[in-house]
C-alpha positions as CSV (number, residue, x, y, z in Angstrom):
1,X,0.0,0.1,0.1
2,X,0.9,3.6,-0.6
3,X,0.2,5.8,2.4
4,X,0.8,9.6,2.5
5,X,2.7,10.1,6.0
6,X,3.2,13.6,5.4
7,X,0.4,15.1,7.9
8,X,2.0,17.5,10.3
9,X,-0.4,16.0,12.8
10,X,1.5,12.5,12.7
11,X,3.9,12.3,15.6
12,X,7.2,10.3,15.0
13,X,6.2,7.4,17.1
14,X,3.0,7.1,14.8
15,X,4.7,7.4,11.7
16,X,7.4,4.5,13.0
17,X,4.2,2.3,14.0
18,X,2.7,2.6,10.5
19,X,5.8,2.1,8.6
20,X,6.4,-1.1,10.7
21,X,2.9,-2.2,10.0
22,X,3.6,-1.7,6.3
23,X,6.3,-4.0,6.6
24,X,4.2,-6.7,7.5
25,X,2.3,-6.8,4.1
26,X,1.6,-9.9,2.5
27,X,3.3,-9.6,-0.8
28,X,0.8,-12.2,-2.3
29,X,-2.1,-9.9,-1.8
30,X,-2.5,-7.8,-4.7
31,X,-5.6,-5.5,-3.7
32,X,-4.9,-2.5,-1.0
33,X,-8.1,-3.0,0.8
34,X,-7.5,-6.8,1.1
35,X,-4.1,-5.8,2.4
36,X,-5.4,-3.6,5.0
37,X,-7.8,-6.3,6.1
38,X,-4.7,-8.5,6.3
39,X,-3.0,-6.2,8.7
40,X,-5.8,-5.7,10.9
41,X,-6.4,-9.4,11.3
42,X,-2.7,-9.6,12.1
43,X,-3.0,-6.9,14.8
44,X,-6.0,-8.8,16.0
45,X,-4.0,-12.3,16.6
46,X,-1.1,-10.4,18.1
47,X,-3.5,-9.6,21.0
48,X,-4.8,-13.0,21.0
49,X,-8.3,-11.9,20.3
50,X,-11.0,-14.2,19.6
51,X,-14.5,-13.1,17.8
52,X,-16.2,-15.8,19.5
53,X,-14.7,-15.9,23.2
54,X,-14.7,-12.1,23.8
55,X,-11.8,-10.9,26.1
56,X,-12.6,-7.3,26.2
57,X,-9.3,-6.4,27.6
58,X,-7.4,-7.6,24.9
59,X,-9.9,-6.6,22.3
60,X,-9.8,-3.0,23.9
61,X,-5.8,-3.0,23.2
62,X,-6.5,-3.9,19.8
63,X,-9.0,-0.9,19.1
64,X,-6.1,1.7,20.7
65,X,-3.5,0.3,18.3
66,X,-2.1,2.1,15.5
67,X,-3.5,-0.1,13.0
68,X,-6.8,2.0,13.2
69,X,-4.5,5.0,12.3
70,X,-3.5,3.2,9.4
71,X,-6.9,2.3,8.5
72,X,-8.3,5.9,8.5
73,X,-5.3,7.2,6.5
74,X,-6.1,4.4,4.0
75,X,-9.5,5.6,3.9
76,X,-8.8,9.1,3.2
77,X,-6.6,8.1,0.3
78,X,-8.9,5.3,-1.3
79,X,-11.0,6.7,-4.1
80,X,-14.2,4.4,-3.3
81,X,-14.3,4.9,0.4
82,X,-14.0,8.6,-0.1
83,X,-17.0,8.7,-2.9
84,X,-19.0,7.0,-0.3
85,X,-18.2,9.5,2.4
86,X,-18.7,12.6,0.1
87,X,-22.2,11.2,-0.6
88,X,-23.3,11.2,2.9
89,X,-21.6,14.3,3.8
90,X,-23.2,15.8,0.6
91,X,-26.6,14.6,1.8
92,X,-25.9,16.1,5.2
93,X,-25.5,19.4,3.6
94,X,-28.4,19.4,1.4
95,X,-30.6,18.8,4.4
96,X,-29.7,21.7,6.1
97,X,-29.1,20.2,9.4
98,X,-27.4,21.8,12.2
99,X,-26.4,19.3,14.9
100,X,-24.9,16.2,13.9
101,X,-23.1,13.3,15.7
102,X,-20.6,10.7,14.0
103,X,-21.2,7.7,16.2
104,X,-17.6,5.9,16.4
105,X,-16.1,8.2,13.9
106,X,-12.9,8.7,16.0
107,X,-10.6,9.2,13.0
108,X,-13.0,12.1,11.9
109,X,-13.0,11.9,8.3
110,X,-16.8,12.4,8.0
111,X,-16.9,15.0,10.4
112,X,-14.3,16.8,8.9
113,X,-15.8,16.7,5.4
114,X,-19.1,18.1,6.9
115,X,-17.3,20.6,8.8
116,X,-15.4,21.9,5.7
117,X,-18.3,22.1,3.3
118,X,-20.8,23.7,6.1
119,X,-19.1,25.6,8.8
120,X,-22.3,26.5,10.3
121,X,-23.3,22.9,11.3
122,X,-21.8,21.4,14.7
123,X,-20.5,18.0,14.4
124,X,-20.0,15.9,17.8
125,X,-17.6,12.9,17.2
126,X,-18.5,10.1,19.7
127,X,-15.6,7.9,19.8
128,X,-14.3,5.4,23.0
129,X,-10.9,5.0,21.3
130,X,-9.8,8.2,19.9
131,X,-6.2,8.6,18.5
132,X,-4.1,11.4,19.3
133,X,-4.0,12.0,15.6
134,X,-7.8,12.2,15.4
135,X,-7.8,14.5,18.4
136,X,-5.7,17.0,16.8
137,X,-7.3,17.0,13.4
138,X,-10.4,17.7,15.0
139,X,-9.0,20.5,17.0
140,X,-8.6,22.3,13.3
141,X,-12.4,22.9,13.4
142,X,-14.2,25.2,15.7
143,X,-17.5,23.5,14.8
144,X,-16.1,19.7,15.7
145,X,-16.2,18.5,19.3
146,X,-14.9,15.3,20.6
147,X,-17.3,13.8,23.1
148,X,-17.4,10.6,25.1
149,X,-21.0,10.9,25.9
150,X,-23.9,11.2,23.4
151,X,-26.1,14.2,24.1
152,X,-29.6,14.8,22.8
153,X,-31.7,16.5,20.0
154,X,-29.4,15.5,17.2
155,X,-30.7,16.5,13.7
156,X,-28.8,13.3,12.3
157,X,-26.6,10.6,13.7
158,X,-24.3,9.0,11.5
159,X,-22.8,5.7,12.2
160,X,-20.6,3.6,9.5
161,X,-18.9,0.3,10.0
162,X,-19.6,0.3,13.9
163,X,-22.2,-2.1,15.1
164,X,-20.5,-5.2,13.4
165,X,-17.8,-4.7,16.0
166,X,-20.2,-4.5,19.3
167,X,-21.5,-7.5,21.3
168,X,-25.0,-6.0,21.4
169,X,-25.9,-3.9,18.4
170,X,-29.5,-3.4,19.5
171,X,-28.4,-1.8,22.8
172,X,-25.9,0.6,20.9
173,X,-28.6,1.3,18.3
174,X,-31.1,2.1,20.9
175,X,-28.8,4.9,22.3
176,X,-28.3,6.2,18.8
177,X,-32.0,6.4,18.4
178,X,-32.8,8.1,21.7
179,X,-30.0,10.6,20.9
180,X,-31.8,11.9,17.8
181,X,-34.8,14.3,18.1
182,X,-38.4,13.3,16.7
183,X,-38.4,13.4,12.9
184,X,-34.8,13.6,12.8
185,X,-32.5,10.9,10.7
186,X,-30.0,8.2,11.2
187,X,-27.5,7.2,8.3
188,X,-26.4,3.9,9.2
189,X,-23.8,1.7,7.2
190,X,-23.1,-1.9,8.5
191,X,-21.0,-4.7,7.7
192,X,-22.6,-7.8,9.1
193,X,-20.1,-10.1,7.2
194,X,-16.7,-12.0,7.8
195,X,-14.6,-9.5,6.0
196,X,-12.1,-8.9,9.0
197,X,-11.8,-10.9,12.2
198,X,-13.0,-8.3,14.5
199,X,-16.6,-8.3,12.9
200,X,-18.3,-10.4,15.6
201,X,-20.1,-13.7,14.2
202,X,-22.7,-13.2,16.8
203,X,-24.2,-10.1,14.9
204,X,-24.1,-11.4,11.3
205,X,-27.6,-12.7,11.4
206,X,-28.7,-9.0,11.6
207,X,-27.6,-8.7,8.0
208,X,-30.9,-9.7,6.9
209,X,-33.0,-8.6,9.7
210,X,-31.7,-5.2,11.1
211,X,-34.4,-2.9,9.4
212,X,-37.1,-5.1,10.8
213,X,-35.4,-4.0,14.5
214,X,-35.2,-0.6,13.4
215,X,-39.1,-0.3,12.6
216,X,-39.5,-2.0,16.0
217,X,-37.5,1.0,17.7
218,X,-39.7,3.6,16.0
219,X,-37.7,4.3,12.7
220,X,-38.9,4.7,9.0
221,X,-36.7,3.0,6.3
222,X,-36.3,5.8,3.8
223,X,-33.9,3.9,1.7
224,X,-30.2,3.5,0.7
225,X,-28.3,6.7,0.5
226,X,-27.5,6.7,-3.4
227,X,-23.9,6.4,-4.0
228,X,-23.0,5.1,-0.6
229,X,-23.1,1.9,1.4
230,X,-25.6,3.5,3.9
231,X,-29.0,3.5,4.3
232,X,-31.3,6.4,5.7
233,X,-33.5,6.0,8.4
234,X,-35.9,8.4,10.0
235,X,-37.1,8.6,13.5
236,X,-41.2,8.8,13.2
237,X,-41.9,7.7,16.6
238,X,-40.6,8.3,20.2
239,X,-41.2,4.6,21.7
240,X,-39.7,3.1,24.4
241,X,-38.1,-0.2,23.1
242,X,-40.2,-3.2,24.1
243,X,-37.2,-5.4,25.2
244,X,-39.1,-8.4,25.7
245,X,-40.5,-8.4,22.3
246,X,-37.3,-7.2,20.7
247,X,-34.9,-10.0,22.2
248,X,-37.7,-12.7,21.0
249,X,-37.3,-11.3,17.7
250,X,-33.5,-11.2,18.1
251,X,-33.5,-15.0,19.2
252,X,-35.6,-16.0,16.0
253,X,-33.3,-13.9,13.8
254,X,-30.2,-16.2,15.0
255,X,-32.3,-19.5,14.6
256,X,-33.3,-18.5,11.0
257,X,-30.2,-17.1,9.9
258,X,-28.4,-20.4,8.9
259,X,-31.4,-21.2,7.0
260,X,-31.3,-17.9,5.1
261,X,-27.8,-18.3,4.4
262,X,-28.3,-21.4,2.6
263,X,-31.4,-20.3,0.9
264,X,-30.0,-17.0,-0.3
265,X,-28.0,-17.9,-3.3
266,X,-31.3,-19.6,-4.7
267,X,-33.8,-16.7,-3.6
268,X,-31.8,-13.5,-4.8
269,X,-31.8,-14.5,-8.6
270,X,-35.5,-15.3,-8.2
271,X,-36.0,-12.0,-6.5
272,X,-34.2,-10.2,-9.4
273,X,-36.4,-12.1,-11.7
274,X,-39.8,-10.6,-10.4
275,X,-38.2,-7.0,-10.0
276,X,-37.8,-6.9,-13.8
């Protein structure tokens, strides 16, 4: 991978760690994205993490490792990744929101794009594992704040590639929804698939049922955000989640997941035929 390390906010220690990581690349891997995933998996293994037997002390060290700084730099230098983020930030600007939060957006790419495009929008970044680099970059913008607790009455919440990393996505999702005002929006991009080892298999069933739980929690599915990997949700009800019902549906989702996985390769082509 060719990563630009000239940013003045990168400390000598951070540069050294990234160079060390890049020295572990697998020459047999041809694409930069797969190379990035390979390096993340190496660090996951370095800390003896297991995505089925969760040791949160070790996993916490993994999420604080400079590999995430490298991942952030990669995203900002990857054309496809930046197209997605420009589409999301443009949608925010077009809808004239004033108060936005990026949930789990510690590196700050999306927040900085929004802040650059409209300095009247206040952007909070909620991130439990912020890097020094991310903190320095955020300080360059008067309309960006790093927070360690969600506030309320956000016009819009952004969450890209977060929920597949947490043990209880519905609990985190509920917190996200609570922080958004009625008739506000959530832009959610999930990757409930085994792309990298830190994607938790216990969450993969949500690949097929996540929108169902969104509806149970008072959201309307607006649809895909064109040109990105995200879905737009609107908060149309102020409801207290019925956790007994939600947890029952979650169990059913887990039970159904293996069956859906087997039948999906057959059902998807049939669905496409009927859409024509």
